[in-house]
DRENVEX-457315 format. One line per 3 residues: their letters; for each residue z, y, x of N, C-alpha, C. Coordinates in steps of 0.02 Angstrom, whole numbers, plus 32768, in hexadecimal, padded with zeros to 4 digits. Layout:
DRENVEX-457315
a) Z/Y/X/Z/Y/X/Z/Y/X; ... $
end
This chain:
DRENVEX-457315
mkr) A1E7/446B/385B/A228/446B/3852/A238/441A/3867; A27B/43F2/3878/A29E/43D6/389E/A295/4398/385C; A28E/4369/38A3/A2B5/4317/385D/A2F3/42E1/3873 $
lhv) A315/42DC/3840/A340/42CE/3865/A30E/425E/3872; A353/4254/38BB/A338/41F9/38E5/A376/41DE/38DC; A358/41AA/38BB/A37B/4167/38AD/A359/4124/38D9 $
hvg) A365/4119/3911/A36D/40CF/3931/A388/409C/392D; A366/406A/3900/A3B7/4029/38E7/A37D/3FCE/390E; A3AD/3FC7/3924/A384/3F6D/393B/A3AE/3F65/390D $
vnd) A365/3F17/3924/A368/3F01/38FC/A380/3EB0/3918; A37D/3E67/38E4/A376/3E29/390F/A322/3E0B/38F7; A313/3E34/38AF/A2D3/3E08/3891/A2A1/3E29/387D $
ldr) A276/3E66/38C9/A257/3EA2/389C/A23F/3E8B/3852; A20F/3E56/3850/A1DF/3E51/3829/A206/3E3F/37D0; A23C/3E28/37DB/A26C/3E4B/378C/A290/3E90/37A1 $
sia) A291/3E9D/37C9/A2C4/3EF1/37BA/A277/3F03/37AF; A23C/3F01/37B9/A1F6/3F3D/37AA/A203/3F26/3755; A205/3EE9/374B/A1EE/3EF6/370F/A22A/3F07/36E6 $
fys) A26A/3F12/36ED/A2BD/3F1E/36C8/A28C/3F7A/36D1; A28A/3F8B/3707/A29E/3FF0/371C/A24A/3FF4/36FD; A21C/3FD2/36D8/A1DC/3FDE/36CF/A1F2/3FEC/3662 $
tlf) A20B/3FBE/365F/A227/3FA0/361C/A264/4001/361F; A28C/401D/364E/A2D0/4035/362A/A29D/4057/363A; A26F/407B/365B/A249/40B0/367B/A217/40CE/365B $
aaa) A1FD/409C/3610/A1B4/409C/35F2/A184/40AC/361A; A17C/4080/364D/A15A/409C/3697/A15E/407F/36C2; A10C/4071/36D5/A0FC/4037/3721/A107/4070/3760 $
pav) A11E/4060/3787/A152/4079/37C0/A0DF/4090/37DB; A0E9/40BE/37F3/A0BF/40DD/3820/A0B0/40BB/384B; A0DF/40A9/3888/A0DD/408B/38C9/A0F2/402D/38A9 $
vkp) A0AB/3FF8/38E6/A0DB/3FB8/38D7/A0C4/3F9A/3914; A0E9/3F87/392E/A0DE/3F6F/3988/A102/3F17/3981; A0E9/3EFF/399E/A106/3EAB/39AE/A175/3EC0/39A7 $
dya) A182/3EED/39B2/A1BE/3F0E/39D2/A1CC/3F3D/39AC; A1C7/3F56/3985/A1D9/3FAB/395C/A1B6/3FC0/391F; A1DC/3FD8/3902/A1B6/4000/38C1/A1C6/403B/38C8 $
kwm) A1A3/4073/38A3/A1AD/409E/389F/A1AC/40DF/385E; A1D8/40E5/3821/A1C2/4108/3810/A1BF/4151/3805; A18E/417A/3800/A190/41CB/37D7/A1A4/41C8/37A0 $
ldd) A1DD/41E2/378E/A1EE/41F5/3745/A1EE/423C/3750; A1B2/4254/3715/A1D4/4280/36E7/A1F9/42A6/36C7; A21E/428E/36AE/A243/4283/3673/A28D/425A/3673 $
prv) A2AA/4241/3695/A2D9/4289/36D6/A2BA/427C/36F7; A28C/42C3/370B/A27C/42DF/3749/A2A4/42B0/379B; A281/4269/379B/A2B8/424B/37C9/A265/4212/37FC $
nfa) A2A0/421A/3842/A265/41DA/3872/A285/417E/387C; A27B/418F/384A/A2A4/4132/3847/A284/40FF/3862; A2A8/40EA/38AA/A273/40A8/38D7/A2B4/4079/38EE $
iss) A298/403C/38E1/A2B3/3FEA/38E3/A288/3FCD/392E; A2CB/3FAF/393A/A2B6/3F7E/3988/A2CF/3F3E/3968; A2A4/3F0F/39BB/A2BC/3EEF/39A7/A2B8/3EBD/39F1 $
gdh) A2C3/3E8E/3A0D/A2CA/3E62/3A57/A309/3E8A/3A89; A2FB/3E80/3AC1/A32D/3E87/3AEC/A339/3EC6/3AF9; A2F6/3EFA/3AE3/A32B/3F38/3AF6/A35F/3F5A/3AC6 $
vak) A354/3F45/3A98/A381/3F4F/3A53/A3D6/3F1E/3A41; A40A/3F4E/3A35/A43E/3F2D/3A14/A438/3F18/39E9; A453/3F06/39B6/A438/3F08/3962/A492/3F3C/396E $
gie) A461/3F72/3921/A48C/3F99/38F6/A451/3FDD/390C; A48A/4021/3915/A46B/4056/390E/A482/4074/396C; A43F/4059/396A/A42D/4076/39BD/A43F/40B2/39CC $
hlg) A42A/410C/39B3/A439/413B/39B6/A408/4166/3988; A432/419F/39A1/A40D/41E0/3953/A3F1/420C/3983; A3AD/4232/3957/A394/425C/397F/A38F/42A7/393C $
iqa) A37D/42C2/3969/A355/4312/3950/A317/4301/3966; A2CC/430B/3937/A287/4318/395A/A281/433A/3951; A25D/4372/396C/A24B/43BA/397F/A1FB/43B4/397C $
ese) A1F1/43DD/394D/A191/43DB/394E/A167/43F4/3962; A192/441F/39A4/A16F/445C/39C4/A180/445D/3A11; A186/4465/3A38/A1A4/446E/3A87/A1DF/44B0/3A6B $
ael) A1C0/44DD/3A53/A1DD/450D/3A46/A223/450E/3A07; A228/44CB/39DD/A25F/44AA/39B2/A28B/4498/39F0; A256/446A/3A1C/A2A5/4434/3A4D/A2C5/4471/3A69 $
aqv) A29F/44A6/3A84/A2C4/44D7/3AB3/A316/44F3/3A94; A302/44ED/3A51/A33E/451F/3A0C/A36B/44D2/3A21; A36A/449A/3A20/A38E/445E/3A11/A3AF/4469/3A5A $
ygq) A369/444E/3A95/A38B/445B/3ACD/A3D5/44A1/3AD2; A3BE/44BA/3AC2/A41F/4507/3AC9/A43F/44EF/3A9F; A43E/44D1/3A5E/A472/44A0/3A39/A483/447C/3A5C $
lka) A460/4445/3A7F/A48F/4421/3AA7/A4C3/443C/3AD7; A49C/4479/3AFD/A4C6/4478/3B39/A4FF/449D/3B2E; A4F0/44B7/3AE8/A53F/44EB/3AAF/A56B/44C7/3A96 $
adr) A54B/4491/3A96/A571/4450/3A86/A5C8/442A/3A9F; A5B5/4442/3AED/A5E8/4444/3B19/A606/440A/3B44; A5CC/43CF/3B38/A5B6/437B/3B5B/A594/4383/3B6C $
pvl) A59F/434B/3BA2/A583/434C/3BE8/A52B/432C/3BA9; A505/4347/3BCE/A4BB/4344/3BC2/A49C/4316/3C05; A467/42EA/3BF6/A43A/42C3/3C15/A400/42CA/3BF1 $
eeg) A3D8/4311/3C42/A383/431A/3C2F/A362/42D3/3C53; A342/42C3/3C11/A315/4268/3C34/A2D5/42A2/3C1A; A2C1/42E3/3C20/A283/42FD/3C45/A247/42C7/3C12 $
att) A20D/42E6/3C26/A1CC/42BA/3C21/A1DE/4258/3C03; A1C0/4244/3BCE/A1C8/41F8/3BE1/A19D/41E8/3BB7; A1A6/419F/3BB1/A17D/417D/3B8F/A1B9/4133/3B60 $
ccy) A1D9/4130/3B23/A1EC/410D/3AFF/A1EF/410E/3ACA; A1D0/40CB/3A96/A1D7/40B4/3A61/A194/40D7/3A56; A165/40AA/3A77/A128/40B3/3A66/A108/4119/3A7C $
aks) A12E/4138/3A7D/A102/4179/3A81/A12E/41AB/3AB9; A10C/41D2/3AD1/A102/41FC/3B14/A142/4250/3AE4; A15A/424F/3B17/A1A7/4271/3AFF/A1BD/42A6/3B34 $
eks) A1D1/42C5/3B25/A200/4316/3B41/A24B/42EE/3B28; A29F/42EB/3B44/A2C1/42CF/3B11/A304/42E8/3B60; A336/42EA/3B35/A38A/42FA/3B47/A3B2/42E6/3B17 $
wia) A3E2/42C7/3B45/A40F/4289/3B2A/A45A/42B2/3B12; A47A/42B0/3AD5/A4AC/42C3/3ADF/A503/4289/3AC7; A546/428D/3AE5/A55C/4260/3AB1/A57D/429E/3A88 $
dpd) A595/426A/3A3E/A5DC/429D/3A28/A608/427A/3A39; A657/42A9/3A39/A68B/4291/3A44/A6A1/424B/3A34; A679/424C/3A1B/A69D/41F6/39FB/A65B/41B9/3A30 $
giv) A623/41DC/3A4A/A5FF/419F/3A76/A5B3/41B0/3A50; A5B5/41B8/3A16/A599/41A3/39EB/A54C/41C6/3A1A; A523/4195/3A1C/A4E6/41CA/3A53/A4AB/41EA/3A27 $
wea) A486/421D/3A30/A45B/4238/3A03/A43E/4257/3A4E; A3DD/424C/3A31/A3A3/4260/3A69/A398/42AC/3A39; A373/42D4/3A61/A346/4302/3A41/A31C/430C/3A55 $
fft) A2CA/430F/3A4B/A297/42FC/3A71/A264/430A/3A39; A22B/431E/3A6C/A1DA/4338/3A4F/A1B1/42FF/3A52; A189/42E6/3A20/A154/42BB/3A49/A11A/42D8/3A2E $
sge) A0F2/42D5/3A89/A0B0/42DD/3A75/A069/42C3/3A82; A08E/428C/3A79/A05A/425D/3A5D/A064/4201/3A69; A037/41D2/3A5E/A04C/4182/3A70/A054/417C/3AAC $
atv) A05C/4137/3AA9/A05C/4110/3AE8/A062/40C0/3ABC; A021/40A5/3AF9/A024/4066/3AE7/A058/4036/3B11; A099/403F/3B22/A0BE/400A/3B3C/A10A/4042/3B19 $
ygd) A137/3FF6/3B12/A169/4017/3AEA/A198/403B/3B2B; A1AB/4046/3B68/A1AF/4078/3B90/A1FF/4069/3BAD; A221/4095/3BA7/A25D/409D/3BCA/A283/40DC/3BED $
spa) A2C9/40C6/3BD8/A2F3/411A/3BCF/A335/40F9/3C04; A341/4133/3C09/A386/411D/3C3E/A3C4/4104/3C1A; A3FA/40F4/3C42/A436/40DB/3C2B/A44F/4102/3C27 $
lta) A476/410B/3BDB/A495/4138/3BB1/A4EF/414A/3BB4; A500/4101/3C0C/A555/4103/3C1A/A55B/4129/3C22; A531/4184/3C40/A555/41AC/3C66/A563/41E9/3C32 $
isp) A55E/41D7/3C06/A55D/4233/3BC6/A58B/4210/3B9C; A592/41B9/3B8D/A5BE/418D/3B55/A5BC/4138/3B70; A612/413F/3B88/A612/40E7/3B95/A624/40E8/3B84 $
daa) A617/40E9/3B30/A60C/40B2/3AF7/A5BF/409A/3B0E; A58D/40C8/3B1C/A545/40AA/3B0C/A531/4071/3B3A; A515/403B/3B1D/A4FC/4002/3B3B/A4D2/4014/3B7E $
gdt) A4B1/403E/3B75/A46D/4042/3BB0/A454/402D/3BA9; A440/4019/3B69/A3FF/3FFB/3B5A/A3EB/4003/3B0D; A3E9/4046/3B05/A3EA/406C/3ACF/A38C/406A/3ACC $
cca) A379/407F/3A79/A33E/408E/3A8C/A302/405D/3AAE; A2F8/407F/3AC6/A2C8/405B/3B12/A2D5/404C/3B4B; A30F/4050/3B5B/A34A/4035/3BB5/A33D/4015/3BB5 $
pag) A325/3FF4/3BEC/A31C/3FB5/3C04/A361/3FA4/3C3A; A368/3F4C/3C2F/A399/3F3C/3C44/A391/3F6C/3CA4; A3E3/3F89/3CB9/A3D4/3FA8/3CFD/A3B5/3FD8/3CFD $
ata) A3A0/400B/3CED/A38B/4042/3CBC/A3C2/405E/3CF4; A3BC/40BA/3D1C/A3DB/40E9/3D26/A3DA/4113/3D02; A3F5/412B/3D06/A419/4180/3CE6/A401/41C0/3D19 $
pac) A3DF/41DF/3D09/A3C8/4221/3D35/A405/4258/3D46; A3EC/4285/3D51/A420/42CF/3D67/A439/42EE/3D17; A47A/42EF/3D23/A499/4302/3CEE/A482/4343/3CCE $
stg) A470/4370/3CAB/A488/43D5/3CB0/A4B3/43DE/3CA1; A4F7/43AA/3C98/A536/43E3/3C8E/A55C/43A0/3CB8; A539/438E/3CE4/A59D/4362/3D08/A5A6/4330/3D20 $
caa) A57E/42FE/3CDD/A588/42C4/3CBB/A595/42B6/3D0E; A58F/4262/3D07/A575/4230/3D62/A545/4201/3D3D; A509/4211/3D7D/A4D8/41EC/3D82/A4D8/41AD/3D83 $
end
C-alpha cells in the first residue's frame, strides 16, 4: 500500500519537531541534526521536515512512496500517463535514505516525487535541480545542493 509523502522546510528544527510530535501524537521515526521524519499509519503518510541550507521554508514537495518495486513501476506508469515531463533520477541517496525515484510537476508547478526506499544512508544526500520540470522550483528541493544539475528527462524536458 502506497503512502503519501509531504516534505516541509522549517526554520527551527527543534521547535518543529516538538510541534509535529504533539500534532501527530508520535515521536519522529528518524531524527538527524537537519532532518526529522514521521512514518504515520493514521493518516498513512511519510511526513518529513528539514532545516538548513538545502531547504526553503514551506512545502518543499509532495510525493508518493511505494512500498515495493512493483508498486513503484505502477506509479511510474501513472507519471508517464500524466502527459507532463518526467525527470527520472534513478538510484539516489536523499534524506538519509537510499531510494529509486522520479519527479514530475503538476500544471501549476507543484513538484511531486515517486519513490521506493531500499535502505538507510548516513548522509543527507543530494538530488537534481528540478527547474527542468518546474520553472517555479527553486532547484534546491529536498536534498538538492546549490548548483545541482538535472539528469536527462524521459519526456523531453530540458536537462
